[in-house]
N, C-alpha and C positions, 0 to 999 in steps of 0.2 A: 367723184371724191369728196367725203368731206368738209370742210372751211374751218379749219382748227381753231383760227381765228376770231371765230364770229360766235358771240354768243347763240346755243339751242337748245330750247327747252328739254329737257329729260324727258318730257311726256311722249315728244317725238321722237324722242332716239333710243332710248331705254325701258322705257313703262307701258304707256300706252297702244293699244293697237291702231293698227292702219287705219280700221272701218272705223274709228270713234275719232281719229286725228281726221282722215277725210272731212268728216262732219262737218270741223271747225275750221278747214282749207280756204283761203282764197276764191279756190275754185268752186267748192261748195255753194258759198255765199254769191260769186258771180253770176254762177250759173242757175241760182234760186232767183236771182232779181229778176232775170231774162227771162225764166218760166213764169213768173209775176205776172209782166210784162206783155208776154203772149196771151197767159190766161185773161187777162183785162182787157183786151186787143178782143179776142175773139170772145167774149161775155157782150162787150160797145157793139161788136159785129150781131152778133145773135139778133140784139135787145134793138137795131136800127140803126145805130150810125154808121156814118158810111164811110165804113172801113172794108177792103178789098183782100179777096183770098189773096193774093200777089203778097201783099205787105205785111201777110198773117204770116207766107210761104217761107218770103226771105228771113221773117222771126226766128222762125223753126230752125232753119235751116243753120244759123251759126248762136246757137243757143249754146253750143258748148266752146264752140272754139271761139274763145277769149285772148284777147292780145292783152296782158297786162303789163308790157311796158307802155302800150299806149295809154292808158287807163292811170296808172304813173304820172306822164304827163300832163294829162288833162286835168287831173288833180291836185298838182305842181300849180298849175291856171287857175282853175277856178278855186283852188282849195274850200271845194267842198265833193265828196265820194261820189254821193247819188248820180252830182251833174257828171262826174266824170266816167261811171259809165253808161251813162244814158248817151251822150256822145261817141263811145268809145262804138258800142252795143247802133249807135246810129250812123255811123261812117260803115258798118257792113251791112246794114241793111236801110241802103237811099232813099229806097221808095218807102218804107216805113217809116223814117224819121220822124215827120209831121204827126205823125199817134200815139211812138212810144210815151209814154206815163201819162197818158191824157187824163185830164182831171184831179193825176193822184200826187201826193205829198211825197216826201220824203220817206218817211214812214211806210207808207204804202210798201215800199219795197223792205225797206231795214227790220220793221217788225216783223210783216211776215213771214218774210226770209228767216228770220229766228225763232218764230212760231214753231217752222217747217222745220230748220235745225233741230228745236227741244227736242220737239215730239219724235224726230228720228232717233234723236241720241235715248232719249228718255224709253224707245222700243227696243234699244241695243242693250243697253242695263237691263231691260228685266230681262230679255232674255237667257244672257249669260248669267241673271240670277234664280233663271230655273234649273240651270245645268246642277249652280251652287247649292240650292236644296238636295236636288238627286244625289248630288256627293254626298253630302252631309250626311242625307235621312242612310245612306245604305248602310254609311260608320258608325251612325245611332244603330242602328241593329245589330250589326255585326256585333256590338259588344254593348248590345243592351243587357246582356246576364256576367257583364266581367267586373267583378269586385273593385273599387278602389275607395281609397282614404279622400272623403270629405272636407274641404276647409269653410271655417267662416275664421274672419279676421286673417287670413293666412296660419292658421292656427287647427292644428288636427279637430274635427266634427267628429261626426257620424260616418259611415259605411255608407257610399252608392254607389253606381257604375260607371263606365267607362261611357256606356250610351246615352243616357240620364246625364251627365255632363254636355255630350254633346247636343244632347235636344234643347238644354238651354243655349248656344251657340245659335243652331238650327230655328227655333221658337223666335227669336230676335231678327234673323234676317226673313223669316217667313211674313211676319208684323211689316218690313221694309218692304217687300216684293211687290202686297195689299196694298201700301199705300203707291210703291210705284206706277201698280196700273191703275187706280183709280187715277193716278195723276194723268198718264196716258190715256187715257180718254177721255179725260176734261179737257184737256190744253184748247182755247177756242182759238178761233184767228181773227184776226183784228180787221180783216175785211177791209173795202175800200172807204174809210172815213175822212179824209180829207184833211186840210192845214190844221183843225182844229176840232175833231169828229163830229162836226156836224151834218157833212156828205154835202155843203152847199155847192159845191162844183160840181157834182155828179149831177143835182137836181138841178143845175142849170145845162148842163149836159141835152138831159131829156125833157126839156122845159117844162120842170115841176109836177114829173110824171112819177111818184112815191112809189108805185109800186113798180116801177124799174128800176129803181136805185135798190131797193131791197131784193129784187132779183140777182141784180148785178153780182151781189154780193155771194148771194147763194149761189150761183155759176159756179165764183173765181173758186167759193171755200170747196166745193164738192171736188173740183180740179186738182186738192190737194188733202182730198180725204178729212175733210173736218167734218166734224157731229155738230157742232155749233159755233156760232161766232158770238164775238161780244156785243152785246145790245146798246153801252155805254165807254163811250172810248175821249180820251183828248184825241192831240195828233198822235200820241203811241198809245199800248196797251200797257194796261195799267201793271206797275214794276212789281206789283205785291203776287203775280202769278210767275219772278224770278225769284220771288222769297218761299215761296212755294215749295219750288223745285229743289233749290236749293238746302230747304229744311229739309228736305226729302234726303235728299245726297248726305246732309251730316247727318242725320240718324242712321243712313246705313255706315258712313267711315263709325261711329260709335260701336255700332255692332262689330266692325270689322279689329277694331282697336281692342273689344274685351275680349272676342276670341281670339288674339293673335296674344294678348299680354298671357293669356292661363298657358298657354303654348307656351310661352318662353320660362313661366313658371316653371310645367310639366317638364319639359325640358331639362332644366336645373336639377330636378328629381330623377330625369333619367326615365321617367314612364309615357313619353311621348317624343317622339323625336323626327324633325323633318330627313327628309331623302338627302343622304350626304354622298357626292360621286368620288370614285373611286381618285379624281388627278383633285377634287378641292380641297383647299388650304382653309385652315380654319383661323390663323397666325399668323403673321411673319414675323413670331417673337418664339410662342407659345406653339410645337409642332403639334400637340393635342387635342388642340381647341376644336371642340367641332358647336360651333356656334348657331343659332336658329335664326338662318339671315332675313328668310323667306318673312319671318311673325315680324319680324325688328323692321324690316321693311315696306309692310302692312299698318305698324304703328305709326310708322313717320308719315306715311302717304295720310294715313286717314287724320292725324293731327291739324297736316297742310289742309287739305277738305272741312273738317269742321271749323278751320282758322278762318275760313273763306265764306264761310254764313252770313255771316256778319253783313258783310258790304251789299247783300241787296235788301235788308234792313234799311240801312243808311242811305240807299238810292231810292229806294219808293217812300222812305220820310220825307227826301227833301226835294221831292219834285213841285214845280212853282207854276201852281196854277193850271194851265193846261201843255206848260211843257219848257223844260229847260236841258238843254243839253252837257250837264254838268255827268250824265249818267251814262254818256257815249264810251269815253276813255276806262271810266271801270269797268263797266258789262263787258267790253273787249277783253280783259284779264281775266275777272274772276267767274265768269258763266265757262266761257271753254276749261280752264284751268280745275275747276269742281267738277264738270265732266269726266275729263282728261284723268285727272286724280281718281276718279272711281272705278271708272275703265282699269286702271292698272292694276287697282285692289283685288274687283274681280277676277284680273286673268290672277295673280297671285295667289288668290283664293282657290281659284282652277286646278294650278299646279302643285298647290302645298297638302290639299286635304285627301288625294287619294294617294298621297306619296307617302302617309306617316306613315312611324313604324312603332307598333306597339306595344309596350312592355309589360305585357297582362300578370305575368308573374312576380315583378317587381315590384307591379300595383299592389297586389297581394300582399305582398312580404311588408311593404310598408306599413300595409293598414292592420295587419297581424302583430305587428309590433307595437303595435297601438290597444292590442287590449289587454285587457278588459274594462280600458278608461269608456271603450266608442259606448259599451255595452251599461251604461252608467243609466241613461235613461227609459231601457229600457228595465233594469233593476228596479226602478224606480216606480216601474206602470209594474212591474208584479207583485211587489212589496204595497203598494194602496193597495191590492184584489187583495191581498192577505186580510186585510185592518186596518193599514196603518194612515198616517195621515200626511197628505202629500207635501207639503209645506217642513213639516220637521223631520220627515226624509229627505228631504234634497240634502238638511244644512247638517244631516249624517253624514251624508254620502260625502259633501263638499271638505268637511272635518277629516271621513275617515282618507281621500283621496290624496288632501295635502300629508295631512300622515305618514301614506305610504311613499310617499318622494324620497321620505328618511332612511327609510329601509334598505335592506343589501339586496334585500328582492322583492320590489311592490308590488308583482303580480299574486304571489306566495301568498303575501301577506294580505292583501285584498279577497283573494279567495277566499282563505281563511274567515275571514270579518265581516265578512259577505252572508258567510253558514250559519258564522255564529251569531251574530247583530242585526242579521236582515231576517233570518229563518229560513232562508232558499238551500234546498237542497243540491246535491251534490249535482240531481238530473236537471233540476229546474235549471242551474247554473249553466250544465253543457246546454240545454236546450236555448237559453239566452242567449250566448255568447256562438251557435249556431250563427255563420255570414250568411249566409240568404235568408234566414229571419230576420235578421238586423239591417238586408237592405229593405224592409218594407219593399211600396209599391214601385222601386222605382226603373222594376225591367215592363211590368206590366207599363207604367206610365209611359213607357218610350214608343211599345206595342200599340197604346191606344195613340197616342198625338199624331203618330205615323201614320194610323190606317184611318182615323177621322178626321184628318185635315192635312195631310201634309199629300199623301197620295190623291185625292180625290181632287186637291187643287192643283195637282200635275198635270191630272187626267184632263183638266178641263180643259188645259193651256195647248193652242196651237202649234206654237215655235218655241225651242233651243237652240240653243247657241251653239253649235253642230264643233267649232273652231276656236280655238285661241291661241294665241302668239305663243312660241316658246322664250320661255323664260333661258333667257343666253349666258345672263350674268348674277 
């Protein structure tokens, strides 16, 4: 039963997936510490240190059997989290006790574990993003030719298509996916750097053999599937890595906020609606309400993720020389929340996109209501082709539109004046007012973008997220 009198993060109980929550759980962290200590011992044994198979076997046996109560008691005693984990592990592995954490400093466990965690978290997000790209590209293709009214400054602008508008969102997410993939591949391993990054303790263990110290790092990094190792570090890895990762999450949150805001505006127009279940209530006071709750939630979570992105900048900027500890408490808060927030947004997008209801006929009605004003640019082009001056014609059109707004029948007035003052025939105006011609290359842009960019990118990917948590509230 949930403890109702204790604060629980909404990400753990309401928004984020179990997979992402686990990556930032105490169990994952403690297990990662133990995996790192096992990898360290195995590499040291391979390179000639007197470590027995029994010691490694004991450590492996108890890698995931973690006594968190004992860890808590040791931390209360030592006021040091890593030492608490070491002693709790050593109690389970008495034969291995003398060699656990040999030559290492705390950051060998904490920072390498963080990098393992961040790499897995970024990989999970990227898999989910691939699913979003596929869903949104399918939506864009389906409505590539469906006309709708575009807006600039939230004022009627020119005709576009529903699919072209969706490609604006898709392109932003595609850029985020590229950034995430680059970061996933490039996240480095800290390795075994010692107390201030000089590797002096490991050089002493291997009696001055530099090659063995370098090989030690390589063996451990390979154990955790890292392609690169930081060549230079202090006691910790550079906090600019955190900054780069959270900036990428911030960028994604901005993309999601933009899309969700557009959906909220279009819901007001009735053109694009979220799914609304049979028993769903829109308002406790107004029974008729049908609010875009998921788009609104995406906006709220996105703003939160965006707000977290400044923390790593402050942390990276204020690191003293080779190490200070004022980063620890901050990073425990902002990094997990940022990843859980991004995960929650992706879960909502995965639910939202395939369940959107498009009212294409209403979108076209709104478009036609604004004709022939929307054709003024095409009218301008046609009049210039007849020998007119673009600047003079632009001013004439502006004055003509202002005058039409005072008429009882603005549409009739405009068409009459366009024929007389701009020397455009009924046939020419009919051609100009044809919706297909007014859409420009919008449908072709959708197809070209998806065929040339999105489809090839998705075809190269090895894994998609196949399951998402149910959005229950």
